N, C-alpha and C positions, 0 to 999 in steps of 0.2 A: 399733464406731470403722472395725474395718480398717484403711487407709490413710494414717487418720486419730488414730492411736492415741497416736502420738508427736506432737497439737499438745498447744502451752501452751495448760493450762487457765483456764477465763475468772478475773479477778479485781476487785476493787471497787479503785475510782480512786483513794481513799485510803488503801485497803493496798498499792499498787504503790504503795509507797516503799521506796526502799534505803535499809538499814540494819536494815532491821524483820526481813527472812526471808534475809543474805546478798545477796551479789550476785542481781540480776537473772538468771534463766536465759532466760526466754521467746521474747528478742531474735533469738537463734540460730537457734531450730525456726520460728519465725514466720517471719524469712529467708531458712529451705531454705522455708520451705512454698509464698513464691513463685516463687522458684526453680524449686521442682518445676514448676510449674503453665504455666512458660513463661516470666514474669515475668523485668523485670531490674531490678534494684538494685542499692542502691552507699552505699559507706559515708558519711557526715557522723562528723564528727570528735566523739571522747567526749563526752557530756551535753551536747552541742548541736546546732541544726537548720543546722552550719555543714558546705557537701560539703566534698568532701575529694580529690576528682578532678575534672581538669582538663575541661572540656566535657561534664559531663553531659548536656547537652539531648540529645546525639545518643542516647542509652539510650530515648527517648519511641517511634523508629522502627527502634532497630539492638538483637537479642537482645547478651546477654553472650554472651561465648566461652566456652570450655571451659575456660579459663587464668584470666580474668576470675571465672567462678562459684567456683573454688576459692579465690580468693583473697577475692577478697569475704566470703567464710560466713566465713575464718578470722577474717576483722577482724573482723569482726562478735564471733567466738567470745571474740575477743580486747578487748573491749570499747568495738568501736567503736559508736555508733548508725548504722544506714542510712537508706534514701531508699527511696520508690517513683515513680517518675514515671509522671504519664502521658501518655495518647496513645497508647501502643506495646497490641499488640494488643485495642483498641476500650475503653481502661480512659477512667473520667474517674471522678475523688472529690470529693463535694459534702462542703462543708469548712462545715460550723454554725460557729459560735462558741458559741453557748446552748443546753446539750442541757436545759435547763427552759422555757425558752423553744421550742424545736424541740418540746416534750412541748406543750404548750398550744394550737401552731400546729395539729398534726396530729392531738393525741388520742396517750394513753399506748401507747393498742389496737395503734391504726393505726398506728406507728413502732416498737412490738416488732414488729406482723407482716413491717413491713417487713426489719427487720433479721433477721427468721429465715430472708427469699430470700434475703439478700444480706449481705455481710459490716461489720460497721460497729465501730465503734473510739474509742471513749472517751478524750478529748485530752487533755494535761496542763493544759491552761486551761480545763476546763470546757465543751468543743467536744462534736463526733461529727464523724465522718472516714465518710459512705457511700461505698462502692464498689459502684459499678457496672461494665460495659460496653456501649455501645451499637454500630450500626451507623453509624449518621447521630451524629457529633459534633465540638462545633466546634475549629475551626486554633489555637484560642491558648484560655487559660484567662479567663474570668471574673470580675474583685475590682473589685465584686461581683458577685451575681449577683441574689442578692434584697437589699435597702432594707428600711428604717422609719427615717421621720421624716427623710429622705438620707442615712442612714449605712449602710453597708455589715454585713450582719449573717452572709454565708456567701458565700464564693466558689466558685467549681470548675475545679477543678486538669485541665487536660487538658494534651497538648503545651506542650515546653517546661517546664512547671511539675511542684514532686513535694510530695510530704505525708510527714512522719515517721515511718515502719512502726511497726507493734503491736511492742509490745516491748520499744523504745528508751526509754532514758530522759531525762530535763532535767535538769540541774541551773539552780533558779531564778537563781542570783546572779549566772549567762552571759545572764539573757535580754533579749535587745534590745525584746521590744515590748511599746508603752505600758501595753497591755491585760493585762500578768501583774498580780493579785493577790499573787503572793510575787516580783516582780523586789526581786533583790540579796539575796535572802535563800539561806542558806545547806539548802536542802532537795528534794530530787531525786521527782519522778514522773514517772510512765510513763505510755505510751498501750498503752489493755489492751482485749482485744474488750471489746464491747456486751451478746453473750451466750457460746453456746457454737457459731456457726453456721458455716460453714466452708464454705463457698460462694462464689462471687461469681457475682451476679446480671447476667441481660442484658435492659434492659431499652428500651422508649422512649422516651430521653430526650429529645423533645419533650416529648410527652404528660405525661411526671412535673414538665418546671418547667411547664407549664401547667398542670398539677392543683394544682401547688404554689401556683405563683402566686394560682389559686382560692381556697384553701384561706387564703391569707396575710392577704387583703381583709380579714377583719372585726378582724384583729389593724393593721391600716393597712400590713404588708409586701405589696410589690410588688414585681416584675420589675424590673433595673436596665434603666436604655433598652438597653446595647450588648447585652443579651440579649432581648429584644422586637425586634432590629432583628434577629435574626440569627431567632430565630424568627416573626414576620412579615414580614420585609422593611419596606423602609426607608419605600414609600406608605402600609404602616400602622401607624405609629406616626407618620406624619404627624395622619393620621386618626383615630387614636386622641386626641392632644396635642390636634389641635384641636374632639374631641366632650369634652374633660376642660374645656378654658377656656372652651368655650359652655353645660356645666355651670355650670361658677361662676357665670360671666355670668346664665344663666337664674336662675340665686339671691340672687344678689344685686339682678335687676332685680325678680322679684315682693316681696323682703322692702320695695321704697321706693310698691310699689302703694294704689292707696286705699281700697283694696278691696270698691268695691262692683260690685253685678251689672251683667250683658251688657247688660241691657235699664235700668239707670237711667244707666248709662252713656251708651246710644244719649238715651233722654230729654230729658237734660242737652243733647249734644250738640245733636238735631234745635233748641232755639232759637235755638242762633248762626247767623252772618248767611256763614259760609264758603260758599262754592258747591261745592267737592269734598264736604265733608264730609256737608252735605245731601244731595247727589244719589248719595254712594254708601252713605253710611253710613246714613243715613234712607228713600232711596226704594230702593236696594235697586240700582241699576246698576251698572254694569261699567264699567272704564274702558275697552273697543270703545265702547259707547253715547253715552259724551263723548268720544272720540274725544281719550286723551290716553294717552301709552306708557307699560306699564306698569310700567315701574323708576321713572319720576317720579310715576308718580301714588302708589306703598308708598312711598316716599322721604316723599314732604309728608304722609299719611295720619300716620304711623308715630309723624313729629315732633312733629305737630299732638296725636295721641292721648296722647304719653309728656308733652310740657310740660298737658295737665290730666290730669296723675294717672292715663292707663293704663298703665304699665310692666310688667304680665305679659305677656308674650308669645304666655302660652294665649288671652291675652282681647282683642290687638291682632290676633292671625291671624283671630281671627272675625269683624272686625269689617270685616277689610280683602276685599276681591267675589271674588266665582270665579275671576273673570282676573286675581288676582294674582300675582304673579311668585313672590312670599314664600310663595304656595300652593301649587307645584311640585315644590319638595324638600325634601326632610331638613333640619330646623332649617334651612326657610327666611325664615322670619319672627327667628328669633337673629342669622343673618347677616348681615344687613339691617339687626339697628340694633345688633350688632355694627359694622360700618360706619360705622354714625352715630355712635356714640360713640365711635369714631375720628377721627373728621371736624368734629361740633361740638360736643366737649367742653369744655365753660368756655360753650356760647352756651346750653343747658339749662340749666331752674333746676338750686340747689345741691343741692336733696335729690334727684335725678334719681337723682344715681348718687352710691357712697360715693368 
């Protein structure tokens, strides 16, 4: 064990309750563990998450003085909790609300592997804190960093935010969180290490968040809008939002399609007397051949087709001429339909749209 011989032993979240084996002794050891590695800590009121130091935010960028180290470690020995601020030395903490969801999300094996490479701590409310350092990190916390059904399920603590350090204990009688299942009860539980790992690993934070975002899709878990903006930039977010909206529109339109094949549609439409339809759809002529503006031609044909039960964007695209403007860009047909959807809603048959 070498220099880690005095590190606190891992205990289960259930057994880390004061009163079972006397006053918890691991907080002073863990607080010293952080200080010895150059991280700042600061004291919290006993059995709570409340800071007792004014302007604690400075510790995201300013190391402890020798006097502060001595004073704060002594306070923890006397029963104060302590906090670990994010931002310092590239430190961020992924704050997951529910360990069981995280196990399903990542897989228990993958979670164990992650926590074998960096410090993970079971929280007093059934979640997990994952401590990592990174060269590139946000200049503020993300609350939330991940969402499910429009509700936050994880935060990212960075500059000007903190987590309660391992070994600290919370009396749930003082809980202020509405998510505290033990709120108001005279029960004390403690933040306990997930395993015996004694290092804080360095990661590519953006890569890790993107990976977690992809892994979460099958569970309906995604990155929050603010995190997407940090990862990909505002323009990419707008593009992603447009793609999502167009995807929903395509699904809805396809639901109302007549279900007929392209060949059957052509057969029926070619009996119609509409000149544009007859020349383009039946005779295969282009807009240039008949001297009509491409945008105007697309507009007229798409409206006509939709009024005749052709709402599947893929079928519409096949029926448009080769010089159709909608065929020149990705999702061109859907964008055209979307514009028509906005401007002609109420003028098309009721069953065309939901």
